[in-house]
GUBADO-494150 format. One record per residue (C-alpha): chain; y negated, z, x negated. Coordinates in nm, 4 decimals, padded with zeros to 6 digits. Layout:
  ch     north        up      east
   A         Y         Z         X
...
//
This chain:
  ch     north        up      east
   A   20.5610  -03.9305  -03.5476
   A   20.5712  -03.8075  -03.9074
   A   20.1928  -03.7562  -03.9173
   A   20.2094  -03.4997  -03.6381
   A   20.5361  -03.3469  -03.7584
   A   20.3965  -03.2775  -04.1044
   A   20.0680  -03.1472  -03.9618
   A   20.2108  -02.8959  -03.7154
   A   20.2694  -02.6205  -03.9756
   A   19.8988  -02.6319  -04.0691
   A   19.7023  -02.6994  -03.7490
   A   19.6678  -02.3317  -03.6609
   A   19.5254  -02.2275  -03.9977
   A   19.2726  -02.5108  -03.9559
   A   19.1576  -02.3664  -03.6247
   A   19.3553  -02.5791  -03.3773
   A   19.6383  -02.4971  -03.1363
   A   19.8543  -02.8041  -03.0724
   A   20.0806  -02.8909  -02.7808
   A   20.2930  -03.2047  -02.7943
   A   20.3836  -03.4554  -02.5268
   A   20.6748  -03.6750  -02.6308
   A   20.9422  -03.8956  -02.4795
   A   21.2789  -03.7264  -02.4342
   A   21.4889  -03.8579  -02.7278
   A   21.7658  -03.9718  -02.4961
   A   21.5444  -04.2602  -02.3821
   A   21.4903  -04.3947  -02.7330
   A   21.7320  -04.6372  -02.8948
   A   21.6105  -04.5575  -03.2468
   A   21.8188  -04.3680  -03.4990
   A   21.8175  -03.9939  -03.4270
   A   21.7779  -03.7236  -03.6901
   A   21.8162  -03.3750  -03.5432
   A   21.7172  -03.2191  -03.8756
   A   21.3564  -03.3236  -03.8155
   A   21.3254  -03.0302  -03.5765
   A   21.3793  -02.7902  -03.8688
   A   21.0370  -02.8844  -04.0056
   A   20.8569  -02.8022  -03.6811
   A   20.7269  -02.4445  -03.6304
   A   20.9599  -02.2681  -03.3822
   A   20.6817  -02.1652  -03.1429
   A   20.5518  -02.5207  -03.0944
   A   20.5038  -02.6196  -02.7298
   A   20.6680  -02.9573  -02.6639
   A   20.6494  -03.1250  -02.3231
   A   20.9143  -03.3958  -02.2892
   A   20.8652  -03.6881  -02.0525
   A   21.1109  -03.9359  -01.9086
   A   21.1181  -04.3114  -01.9497
   A   21.2771  -04.5986  -01.7633
   A   21.6326  -04.6519  -01.8829
   A   21.6497  -04.9482  -02.1186
   A   21.9905  -05.0549  -01.9920
   A   21.8128  -05.1538  -01.6698
   A   21.4761  -05.2684  -01.8028
   A   21.6418  -05.4912  -02.0647
   A   21.7639  -05.7095  -01.7788
   A   21.4027  -05.8212  -01.7333
   A   21.3316  -05.8283  -02.1058
   A   21.1442  -05.4960  -02.1197
   A   21.2462  -05.2874  -02.4194
   A   20.9177  -05.1290  -02.5312
   A   20.9406  -04.7494  -02.5225
   A   20.5658  -04.7287  -02.4621
   A   20.5813  -04.9458  -02.1515
   A   20.8935  -04.7707  -02.0255
   A   20.7319  -04.4258  -02.0558
   A   20.3614  -04.4805  -01.9847
   A   20.3765  -04.3783  -01.6186
   A   20.5609  -04.0570  -01.7090
   A   20.2997  -03.9758  -01.9746
   A   20.0263  -04.0296  -01.7159
   A   20.1985  -03.7944  -01.4711
   A   20.2785  -03.5152  -01.7189
   A   19.9398  -03.5052  -01.8927
   A   19.7618  -03.5115  -01.5570
   A   19.9556  -03.1976  -01.4681
   A   19.8625  -03.0291  -01.7970
   A   19.4940  -03.1164  -01.7718
   A   19.4746  -02.9915  -01.4121
   A   19.6375  -02.6636  -01.5108
   A   19.4739  -02.5822  -01.8481
   A   19.1654  -02.6586  -02.0540
   A   19.2140  -02.8816  -02.3563
   A   18.9433  -02.9745  -02.6065
   A   19.0901  -03.2976  -02.7398
   A   19.3660  -03.5539  -02.6878
   A   19.5113  -03.6979  -03.0086
   A   19.7200  -04.0154  -03.0118
   A   19.9216  -04.0456  -03.3322
   A   20.1844  -04.3104  -03.2655
   A   20.2584  -04.6756  -03.3209
   A   20.3546  -04.7043  -02.9527
   A   19.9974  -04.8154  -02.8958
   A   20.0004  -04.9047  -02.5222
   A   20.0140  -04.5297  -02.4485
   A   19.6632  -04.5018  -02.5942
   A   19.5030  -04.6747  -02.2958
   A   19.5596  -04.3524  -02.1016
   A   19.2948  -04.1860  -02.3176
   A   19.0196  -04.3779  -02.1402
   A   19.1534  -04.2664  -01.8014
   A   19.1819  -03.8996  -01.8997
   A   18.8394  -03.9035  -02.0581
   A   18.6840  -04.0434  -01.7406
   A   18.8695  -03.8099  -01.5030
   A   18.8870  -03.4865  -01.7033
   A   18.5986  -03.5328  -01.9513
   A   18.8299  -03.4718  -02.2484
   A   18.7513  -03.6756  -02.5628
   A   19.0292  -03.8540  -02.7482
   A   19.1081  -03.9657  -03.1022
   A   19.3443  -04.2459  -03.2055
   A   19.5343  -04.2536  -03.5332
   A   19.5676  -04.6197  -03.6406
   A   19.8830  -04.6021  -03.8517
   A   19.9247  -04.9797  -03.8255
   A   19.7138  -05.2602  -03.6810
   A   19.7426  -05.2799  -03.3017
   A   19.6215  -05.6302  -03.2131
   A   19.6505  -05.8539  -03.5200
   A   19.6310  -06.2256  -03.5978
   A   19.8493  -06.1889  -03.9078
   A   20.1504  -06.3710  -03.7602
   A   19.9561  -06.6369  -03.5694
   A   20.0047  -06.9054  -03.8333
   A   20.3482  -06.7937  -03.9440
   A   20.6646  -06.9924  -03.8534
   A   20.8446  -06.8626  -03.5479
   A   21.1331  -06.7515  -03.7697
   A   20.8953  -06.5071  -03.9425
   A   20.7341  -06.3699  -03.6267
   A   20.8526  -06.0427  -03.4689
   A   21.0755  -06.0604  -03.1604
   A   20.8877  -06.1414  -02.8378
   A   20.5736  -06.2110  -03.0408
   A   20.4210  -06.4419  -02.7776
   A   20.4278  -06.1619  -02.5192
   A   20.3316  -05.8723  -02.7474
   A   20.0390  -06.0621  -02.9021
   A   19.8833  -06.1246  -02.5608
   A   19.9602  -05.7779  -02.4303
   A   19.8004  -05.6140  -02.7357
   A   19.4951  -05.8367  -02.7096
   A   19.4474  -05.7192  -02.3509
   A   19.5256  -05.3485  -02.3960
   A   19.3509  -05.2713  -02.7259
   A   18.9914  -05.2957  -02.5920
   A   19.0754  -05.0629  -02.3007
   A   19.1590  -04.7856  -02.5468
   A   18.9261  -04.8606  -02.8374
   A   18.5966  -04.9199  -02.6560
   A   18.6059  -04.5667  -02.5123
   A   18.7562  -04.3779  -02.8078
   A   18.5633  -04.0822  -02.9537
   A   18.7077  -04.0898  -03.3041
   A   18.9377  -04.2934  -03.5245
   A   19.1716  -04.1916  -03.8047
   A   19.3449  -04.4571  -04.0096
   A   19.5609  -04.4945  -04.3167
   A   19.3462  -04.7922  -04.4150
   A   18.9714  -04.8454  -04.4158
   A   19.0327  -05.2122  -04.3349
   A   19.1867  -05.1187  -03.9999
   A   18.8751  -04.9247  -03.9009
   A   18.6345  -05.1926  -04.0222
   A   18.8227  -05.4590  -03.8276
   A   18.7917  -05.2548  -03.5081
   A   18.4206  -05.1859  -03.5611
   A   18.3518  -05.5566  -03.6035
   A   18.5648  -05.6397  -03.3014
   A   18.4056  -05.3643  -03.0865
   A   18.0412  -05.3012  -03.1882
   A   18.0133  -05.0167  -02.9343
   A   18.2211  -04.7872  -03.1607
   A   18.0186  -04.8396  -03.4787
   A   17.8712  -04.4880  -03.4645
   A   18.1811  -04.2852  -03.3721
   A   18.3344  -04.0445  -03.6279
   A   18.6039  -04.2056  -03.8429
   A   18.8166  -04.0928  -04.1354
   A   19.0579  -04.2667  -04.3718
   A   19.3532  -04.0293  -04.4067
   A   19.6796  -04.1380  -04.5607
   A   20.0096  -03.9793  -04.4722
   A   20.0733  -03.6640  -04.6724
   A   20.3476  -03.5530  -04.9083
   A   20.5578  -03.2819  -04.7429
   A   20.7726  -03.1177  -05.0088
   A   20.9607  -02.9083  -04.7510
   A   21.1365  -03.2241  -04.6312
   A   21.3166  -03.2634  -04.9617
   A   21.4421  -02.9034  -04.9391
   A   21.5756  -02.9661  -04.5872
   A   21.7531  -03.2780  -04.7150
   A   21.9107  -03.0934  -05.0086
   A   22.0258  -02.8046  -04.7885
   A   22.2029  -03.0458  -04.5531
   A   22.3401  -03.3021  -04.7952
   A   22.6942  -03.2246  -04.6820
   A   22.6132  -03.4015  -04.3544
   A   22.5601  -03.7406  -04.5189
   A   22.7861  -03.9954  -04.6834
   A   22.6521  -04.1260  -05.0124
   A   22.5637  -04.4958  -05.0133
   A   22.5266  -04.5341  -05.3888
   A   22.8180  -04.5849  -05.6318
   A   22.8387  -04.3724  -05.9459
   A   22.9378  -04.6449  -06.1921
   A   22.6143  -04.8454  -06.1727
   A   22.2423  -04.8010  -06.2356
   A   22.1010  -04.7906  -05.8841
   A   21.7455  -04.8975  -05.8074
   A   21.6690  -04.8194  -05.4433
   A   21.4219  -04.9271  -05.1792
   A   21.4505  -04.7877  -04.8257
   A   21.2272  -04.9485  -04.5655
   A   21.1638  -05.2621  -04.3715
   A   21.2213  -05.6035  -04.5251
   A   21.0571  -05.9273  -04.4247
   A   20.9370  -06.2556  -04.5653
   A   20.5906  -06.1079  -04.6254
   A   20.7448  -05.8998  -04.9071
   A   20.9000  -06.1916  -05.0939
   A   20.6010  -06.2314  -05.3263
   A   20.6614  -05.8774  -05.4508
   A   21.0405  -05.9131  -05.4739
   A   21.0654  -06.2533  -05.6462
   A   20.9420  -06.1297  -05.9874
   A   21.1885  -05.8381  -05.9653
   A   21.4765  -06.0791  -05.9129
   A   21.3527  -06.3105  -06.1871
   A   21.3290  -06.0247  -06.4374
   A   21.6814  -05.9081  -06.3581
   A   21.8150  -06.2651  -06.3799
   A   21.6489  -06.3116  -06.7194
   A   21.7863  -05.9841  -06.8526
   A   22.1425  -06.0646  -06.7440
   A   22.1317  -06.4164  -06.8885
   A   21.9945  -06.2816  -07.2175
   A   22.2732  -06.0207  -07.2331
   A   22.0402  -05.7232  -07.2616
   A   22.2389  -05.3973  -07.2826
   A   22.3279  -05.2399  -06.9461
   A   22.1372  -05.4959  -06.7333
   A   22.4646  -05.5994  -06.5726
   A   22.5060  -05.2396  -06.4522
   A   22.1855  -05.2585  -06.2464
   A   22.2207  -05.2780  -05.8702
   A   21.9197  -05.3307  -05.6461
   A   21.9604  -05.1647  -05.3054
   A   21.7467  -05.2616  -05.0050
   A   21.8338  -05.0282  -04.7184
   A   21.7196  -05.0249  -04.3557
   A   21.5433  -05.3591  -04.3787
   A   21.5574  -05.4447  -04.0070
   A   21.4212  -05.2760  -03.6948
   A   21.7025  -05.4296  -03.4878
   A   21.9812  -05.2182  -03.3476
   A   22.2709  -05.1374  -03.5801
   A   22.4754  -05.4438  -03.6665
   A   22.2183  -05.6877  -03.5261
   A   21.9655  -05.7040  -03.8088
   A   21.8792  -06.0295  -03.9860
   A   21.8955  -06.0165  -04.3656
   A   21.5683  -06.1205  -04.5303
   A   21.6314  -06.0037  -04.8878
   A   21.9885  -06.1068  -04.9773
   A   21.9220  -06.4780  -04.9023
   A   21.6432  -06.4602  -05.1605
   A   21.8854  -06.3042  -05.4115
   A   22.1186  -06.5959  -05.3498
   A   21.8417  -06.8387  -05.4444
   A   21.8116  -06.6590  -05.7789
   A   22.1876  -06.6510  -05.8321
   A   22.2072  -06.2720  -05.8509
   A   22.3874  -06.1947  -05.5231
   A   22.6382  -05.9525  -05.6838
   A   22.3515  -05.7364  -05.8087
   A   22.1556  -05.7123  -05.4821
   A   22.2803  -05.5147  -05.1830
   A   22.0896  -05.5417  -04.8561
   A   22.1829  -05.3059  -04.5728
   A   21.9867  -05.4061  -04.2645
   A   22.0893  -05.1004  -04.0603
   A   21.8435  -04.8136  -04.0824
   A   21.9453  -04.4676  -04.1982
   A   21.8042  -04.1345  -04.0857
   A   21.4982  -03.9786  -04.2475
   A   21.6781  -03.7073  -04.4416
   A   21.9588  -03.9437  -04.5392
   A   21.6793  -04.1606  -04.6803
   A   21.5370  -03.8733  -04.8834
   A   21.8784  -03.7872  -05.0284
   A   21.9438  -04.1509  -05.1136
   A   21.6109  -04.1735  -05.2935
   A   21.6807  -03.8489  -05.4772
   A   22.0253  -03.9688  -05.5856
   A   21.9005  -04.3051  -05.7114
   A   21.8456  -04.3755  -06.0796
   A   21.5078  -04.5347  -06.0036
   A   21.3015  -04.6455  -05.7062
   A   21.1319  -04.9694  -05.6065
   A   20.8470  -05.0195  -05.3586
   A   20.7529  -05.3764  -05.2657
   A   20.4330  -05.4449  -05.0736
   A   20.3422  -05.7036  -04.8141
   A   20.1288  -06.0068  -04.8917
   A   19.8896  -05.8587  -04.6333
   A   19.6188  -05.6754  -04.8349
   A   19.5782  -05.4220  -04.5534
   A   19.9383  -05.3045  -04.5904
   A   19.9292  -04.9414  -04.7032
   A   20.2950  -04.8684  -04.7945
   A   20.2799  -04.5219  -04.6373
   A   20.6395  -04.4683  -04.7508
   A   20.5105  -04.3866  -05.0988
   A   20.4847  -04.0133  -05.0273
   A   20.8564  -03.9436  -04.9721
   A   20.9179  -04.1492  -05.2865
   A   20.6713  -03.9422  -05.4853
   A   20.8295  -03.6116  -05.3813
   A   21.1570  -03.7149  -05.5482
   A   20.9988  -03.7314  -05.8974
   A   21.1918  -04.0466  -05.9902
   A   21.1062  -04.3387  -06.2160
   A   20.9378  -04.5887  -05.9908
   A   20.8414  -04.9561  -05.9922
   A   20.5736  -05.0587  -05.7423
   A   20.4646  -05.4195  -05.6802
   A   20.1849  -05.4607  -05.4247
   A   19.9041  -05.6865  -05.3217
   A   19.6244  -05.6005  -05.5655
   A   19.3975  -05.5040  -05.2732
   A   19.6438  -05.2637  -05.1105
   A   19.4939  -04.9138  -05.0537
   A   19.8157  -04.7652  -05.1937
   A   19.7274  -04.8823  -05.5451
   A   19.4522  -04.6231  -05.5852
   A   19.6752  -04.3403  -05.4609
   A   19.9533  -04.4279  -05.7035
   A   19.7067  -04.4563  -05.9906
   A   19.5756  -04.1087  -05.9108
   A   19.9306  -03.9773  -05.9307
   A   19.9630  -04.1444  -06.2747
   A   20.2572  -04.3612  -06.1708
   A   20.3288  -04.5770  -06.4744
   A   20.4688  -04.9028  -06.3359
   A   20.2231  -05.0251  -06.0686
   A   20.1620  -05.3996  -06.0597
   A   20.0241  -05.6709  -05.8350
   A   20.2645  -05.9538  -05.7668
   A   20.0265  -06.2172  -05.9042
   A   19.9411  -06.0610  -06.2398
   A   20.0227  -06.2212  -06.5742
   A   20.3486  -06.1496  -06.7597
   A   20.4854  -05.9540  -06.4652
   A   20.8500  -06.0339  -06.5376
   A   20.8068  -05.8956  -06.8891
   A   20.6597  -05.5741  -06.7510
   A   20.9478  -05.5393  -06.5064
   A   21.1864  -05.6041  -06.7960
   A   21.0300  -05.3036  -06.9721
   A   21.0893  -05.0915  -06.6608
   A   21.4545  -05.2000  -06.6475
   A   21.4951  -05.1217  -07.0175
   A   21.3581  -04.7712  -06.9628
   A   21.5865  -04.6833  -06.6735
   A   21.8969  -04.8216  -06.8451
   A   21.8309  -04.6060  -07.1487
   A   22.0052  -04.2692  -07.1538
   A   21.6752  -04.0894  -07.2127
   A   21.4574  -04.2209  -06.9286
   A   21.0921  -04.1067  -06.9376
   A   21.0231  -03.7706  -06.7762
   A   20.8066  -03.7926  -06.4643
   A   20.4958  -03.5735  -06.4548
   A   20.2498  -03.6449  -06.1758
   A   19.8841  -03.5442  -06.1730
   A   19.8603  -03.1996  -06.0088
   A   19.5187  -03.2765  -05.8604
   A   19.6632  -03.5795  -05.6831
   A   19.9615  -03.3773  -05.5601
   A   19.7241  -03.1270  -05.3971
   A   19.4853  -03.3938  -05.2703
   A   19.7569  -03.5878  -05.0890
   A   19.9587  -03.2909  -04.9653
   A   20.0381  -03.2680  -04.5943
   A   19.8302  -02.9493  -04.5770
   A   19.5174  -03.1208  -04.7085
   A   19.5718  -03.4233  -04.4853
   A   19.5916  -03.1888  -04.1847
   A   19.2682  -03.0179  -04.2890
   A   19.0934  -03.3561  -04.3002
   A   19.2235  -03.4471  -03.9541
   A   19.0845  -03.1222  -03.8169
   A   18.7452  -03.1865  -03.9737
   A   18.7241  -03.5048  -03.7692
   A   18.8442  -03.3217  -03.4562
   A   18.5652  -03.0668  -03.5062
   A   18.3061  -03.3434  -03.5365
   A   18.4255  -03.5127  -03.2183
   A   18.4298  -03.1901  -03.0159
   A   18.0931  -03.0716  -03.1433
   A   17.9360  -03.4026  -03.0407
   A   18.0422  -03.3540  -02.6824
//
């Protein structure tokens, strides 16, 4: 959703007129943030579709928004394509089952389509994981994705992805798409979002106390991030035991760590803190907070932390909102994560892989810096700021669109 939202202000100047088809928000059980509409150009055409009501479909175990809305998407877009001429259909969503409609519309209306692979669709990552670490309804979703993915991918005209690994995996899996246009385009940094957050800060209740040094991470948790979090906890434990000045004032906040509905999330970070004996210094809030509440929380923090998955394909797309806040930042990722290069281009100081030597000492240095009254001033590389701006990311999307359309 954020890819399209941040691109809408720039599509027209790149030569494209965009119309959106989206599920009416009342059918989604995710956290709502009405302020997101402030970032969308006022003349944008948005066609809302219905979905089956989850209070009824949940009785048969069907909660997926994609599956509940797919028939309504089919109906609405059929109407649009019969009425008007469109050059391209662009799927930019993690509700991947919707993408199978692209093959139908291409066959019936001769309109090419592009898919934005923001995450892997069908993946074997969790196959050998314990059931306690697998997503809810994994048995069903794994088989459904394995069946649906080829319907959409074997007929696609172009692929965009945040990770080159995602595209390479699909080209190996489906040799028939080896020659289609592809582009690796990360999410962009959209500075306007921070202004919207600041202008509406009166709407949000602050999460962070004022009498501590708050290091904040907002995003999903999970056992796959433990390798990145363990050295953080060890460094804090060491500092407290060695009585380093101000280490006892540090509080590590992990916010919005579960995708479950409010009050139903399973903690995956605080149990790890308990193992290290630092429970009073680690606060995990499983409930998610809205996008602009997130930005304000990041802006109000003393420092930020980004842990990465043990999956080398994990891109940590959340880095761009973090970067817009201009805060001291500690990042611990898999050494092969694509996000490492981006952060290095920005000149972020504390970027580490979770398996490198003397990591706890390096994290100790980070803690010492942020607990000092004169924390280092943050100055990011201006070339990187321009390169990874939402405007430039939109331009690169449109270059691929042009290639796809001109091939037809």
